[in-house]
N, C-alpha and C positions, 0 to 999 in steps of 0.2 A: 504494500500500500504506500503510495507516494505521500510525502509530507507537504503541508501547506506552509510556505515561507513568506506569504504575502502580508500576513498580519493586518489585513484590511480592517479598518475601523477601530483599531486598538489605541489606547492612550499612550502616546510616545513622549508625554511631558510630565510624567509622574515624578514625585520626589524632586530632586534637583535637575532632572533632565530638561525641564522647561525654563531654567534660570536665564539663559541667554541664547538667542537664535544663532545658528551657525550653518553655512552652506554645506550641502551634501552630508548632513549629520547622519551617522549610522542609527538605524532604528534600534532602541535598546533591547527589544525583544529578540532581535537577531543575535546581538552580542551575548545575551543571557543563554540562548540555546546553544551557541557554540562553546561557551565557557563550561556549561554543564556537561556537554558531550565529551569534550577533549581535555578536561582537567579535573583535579580533585581538590577538596578543601585544603588550604594552606599552601597550595602550589603558587608559583609566581607567574603572572601573566605579563608578557611584554607586548605593548602596542607601540610600534615604531613610528606610526603616523596617527597619533592619538586624537587629533582634532580637539573637539570640545569635551572629550573625556567620557563618552558613552560606555566604552569597554571598561574604563577604570571604575566608574560608578557601579556597574554590574558586578565587577570582580569583588568590590567591597561587600556588596549585598550578599554574595554567594560565599563569603569567607575565604577569598583568595587574596594574596598579595598582588600588587601590580606596579608596573613601571610604564610611564608614558613619555614619549618623545615627540616633539613637533618643532618644525622650523618657524612656525607662526607665533610670535610672542603673545598675541591676543588669545590664541587657542590655549596656550599654557595657563594664562590667567583664568580663563573660564574653567578649564579642567581642574585647576587647583581649587577654585571656589566651589565647584560641584563635589569635590571629594574631601573637603575640610569640614569635619563635624563642628557645629557651633550650637551653643545653648541659646535658644531664643531670648531668654531673660538677659543674658550677658550681651547679646547683640543689641537688644533694646537699650540697655544701659549705656553702651558705648555710643549708640546712635544719638541719644538725647544730647550728649555733650558735643558730639561731632556736628550735629545739625545746628545747634545754637551758635557755635563758632563760625560756621559758614554763613549763616543768615546775617550775623553781625557784619562780617566783612563784605558780603555782597551788597548789603544796605549802604555801607560806607562808600563802596565803589560807585553806586548809583547816585549818591549825593556828593560825590567828589571829596569825600573825607578819607579815602583809602586808595592807594595805588598798588598795582600788581605788575610784576614783570611778565610779559607775554613770551612764551617759548618761541625760539626762532625756528619756524617750520616753513619749508618752501611752499608757496602758493596758499598760505594760510588765509589770506584775505579773499581768495577766490571761493573757498569752501565755508568761511564763517564771516558773518558780519562783525565789525569791530567790537561792539559791546558784548556780543555773544562770546567772542574769543576771550575777552577780559574776565567775564564771569566764570567761564570754564577754567581759566587759569587759577582763579581763586579756589575753586573746588579741588583742583589738582594739587594745589599747594597744601591744603589741609589733608588730602588723601595721602600725599607723600609722607606726612608726619605719622601716619598709621602703619607704615611698612613693617614694623616689628610686631604688630597685632595679628592674630590668626584671622581676624575678620577682614583684613586688608583686601583679600582677593574677592570677597563678597561685594564690598563697596566699589572695588575697581570694575567689576562687571556692570554694576549699576551706572557707574560713570561712563563706561563704554556705550551703553544703551542711550544715555543722555547725549553724548557727543554726536552720535548718529542722528538722533531725533531733532536736535536743534541746529544741525548743520544745513548747508545749502544743497544737500543731496536730494535727489528726487525720491520721495517716499515710496515704500512698498516693494522695493527690489534690492538685491544684493549688489547689482552693478553700480559702478562709480559713475553716476550721471548727475550733472547739476540740474536743478529744477529750472523750468522755463522762466524767462525774465519777468513776465507779468505776475507769476506766482511768487517769485522771489521778492518782489516789491511789497507784497502783503505778508511775507514771512517774518514774524516777530515773536518767536517763542519765548516763554519764561523759563530760563535755564534752571534757576533754583527750584521752581515748582516741579519741573520735569524730573530733576534728580530726586527730589523728595518722594514723588509718586513712584519712581522705580524702586527706591529703597523700601519704602513702607509697604509697597505691594508685594514684596518678596520676603519680608520678615515673617516667619511662621507665627500664626496666632494661637 
């Protein structure tokens, strides 16, 4: 009897699998089936092209050790966020202080009471409006101060989602395409609110 590997209609975003979109992401049910079939508990699974970490998450759930490798720095951040266990209460506690500090500096920036250094990135002004870039720089500055915290990767994935959402990229696709000029004129997203929504929508309740 042949096996059905289509997994049509299954939930592919359970647990941390839905934390951050990623192109050509492996369906976690496929990873689970392969891990169950070809390994035993406490074995070590190597995924040399781990992407956003579907295999790594399923390895953890099935009691395997795992090693993930990828050339894409964003993929590694997402994979680390998805495989780093965090207590929701501790995440909430850290977020309260983190959010307050960001809000204060963004407010200061908007009223010219605070300045921030903009990273030197080629074509930055093509992809981000000036005020958007400044407010993103404020969040990144605070995010960098959290690098020693386990929750850093969680907040970094939320920042990645925010960066894409508030950029001049055409929404709804992974391709790097700038939105049309007429739409760009009306594009004025709230950076701080977008980041807050991404964080608070992903903290387990």
